[in-house]
C-alpha positions as CSV (number, residue, x, y, z in Angstrom):
1,M,-14.8,44.7,3.5
2,K,-14.7,41.7,1.2
3,L,-17.0,38.8,0.2
4,L,-15.2,35.5,-0.3
5,I,-17.1,32.9,-2.3
6,A,-15.4,29.6,-1.9
7,V,-16.6,26.6,-3.9
8,I,-15.2,23.3,-2.5
9,Q,-15.8,19.6,-2.7
10,D,-18.5,18.2,-0.3
11,K,-15.8,15.9,1.3
12,D,-14.1,19.0,2.7
13,S,-17.2,20.9,3.8
14,N,-17.4,19.8,7.5
15,R,-13.6,20.2,8.0
16,L,-13.6,23.7,6.5
17,S,-16.7,24.7,8.4
18,N,-15.2,23.7,11.8
19,A,-11.9,25.4,11.0
20,L,-13.6,28.6,10.0
21,I,-15.6,28.6,13.2
22,K,-12.5,27.9,15.3
23,E,-10.7,30.9,13.7
24,G,-13.7,33.2,14.3
25,F,-15.1,33.4,10.8
26,R,-18.8,33.4,10.1
27,A,-19.9,31.7,6.9
28,T,-23.1,30.7,5.1
29,K,-23.0,27.3,3.4
30,L,-24.9,26.6,0.2
31,A,-25.3,23.3,-1.6
32,S,-24.2,23.5,-5.2
33,T,-23.4,21.2,-8.1
34,G,-20.4,21.4,-10.3
35,G,-20.8,21.6,-14.1
36,F,-17.9,19.3,-15.1
37,L,-18.3,16.3,-12.8
38,R,-22.0,17.0,-12.0
39,A,-21.1,16.2,-8.4
40,G,-22.1,17.9,-5.2
41,N,-20.1,20.9,-4.0
42,T,-20.5,23.3,-1.1
43,T,-20.3,27.0,-1.6
44,F,-19.3,29.2,1.4
45,L,-20.1,32.9,1.5
46,I,-17.8,34.6,3.9
47,G,-18.0,38.3,4.6
48,I,-14.8,39.7,6.3
49,E,-12.7,42.8,6.8
50,D,-9.9,43.4,4.3
51,D,-7.2,42.7,6.8
52,R,-8.4,39.2,7.5
53,V,-8.7,38.0,3.8
54,Q,-5.3,36.3,3.8
55,Q,-6.0,34.5,7.1
56,A,-9.3,33.2,5.7
57,L,-7.6,32.0,2.5
58,D,-5.0,30.2,4.6
59,V,-7.7,28.4,6.5
60,I,-9.4,27.4,3.2
61,R,-6.1,26.2,1.7
62,A,-5.3,24.1,4.7
63,N,-8.6,22.3,4.8
64,C,-9.5,21.8,1.1
65,K,-7.4,19.1,-0.4
66,V,-6.8,18.2,-4.1
67,R,-7.3,14.5,-4.8
68,D,-7.3,12.2,-7.8
69,Q,-10.6,10.5,-8.8
70,L,-11.7,8.2,-11.6
71,V,-14.7,9.5,-13.5
72,T,-16.7,8.2,-16.4
73,P,-17.3,10.9,-19.1
74,V,-20.8,11.8,-20.0
75,S,-21.9,10.5,-23.4
76,P,-21.9,13.0,-26.2
77,V,-25.1,14.8,-27.0
78,S,-24.7,14.7,-30.7
79,G,-23.0,12.2,-33.0
80,A,-22.9,8.5,-32.9
81,A,-23.8,7.8,-29.3
82,D,-24.4,4.1,-30.1
83,S,-20.7,3.6,-30.7
84,Y,-19.6,5.6,-27.7
85,I,-17.9,3.5,-25.0
86,P,-17.0,5.5,-22.0
87,F,-13.7,4.7,-20.2
88,P,-13.0,6.1,-16.8
89,V,-10.4,8.8,-16.7
90,E,-8.4,10.1,-13.7
91,V,-9.0,13.8,-12.9
92,Q,-7.9,16.1,-10.1
93,V,-10.8,17.1,-7.9
94,G,-11.2,19.1,-4.7
95,G,-9.2,22.0,-3.6
96,A,-11.1,25.3,-3.7
97,A,-12.1,28.0,-6.2
98,V,-12.2,31.2,-4.2
99,F,-13.5,34.6,-5.5
100,V,-12.6,37.7,-3.5
101,M,-15.1,40.5,-4.2
102,P,-15.3,44.0,-2.8
103,V,-18.3,44.9,-0.7
104,E,-19.6,48.4,-1.0
105,R,-22.0,48.2,1.9
106,F,-23.0,45.6,4.5
107,E,-26.0,45.8,6.8
108,H,-27.2,43.2,9.4
109,F,-30.7,43.5,10.8
């Protein structure tokens, strides 16, 4: 058995949730916040059998898109903050960060 921890952008959350249900996967959704953009994310916890890991990864890959977004960098904590002029920069956001972890034991009461 494996535990998939998938951190995705909020914009993809409903689409992924519906796709996982359609394919017969159960998942727990947690609200989370990214450290770089300080924007909302959704973290899915998915417990599955070893032979279904690739199928779950395929569902995640098909429903979590990478997109470009303009962001304004956060001002520096130290240094001359009064002369800091933030300019928006384009970064890639979205997609999914997925961790696949072994599960030694699972119980459901």
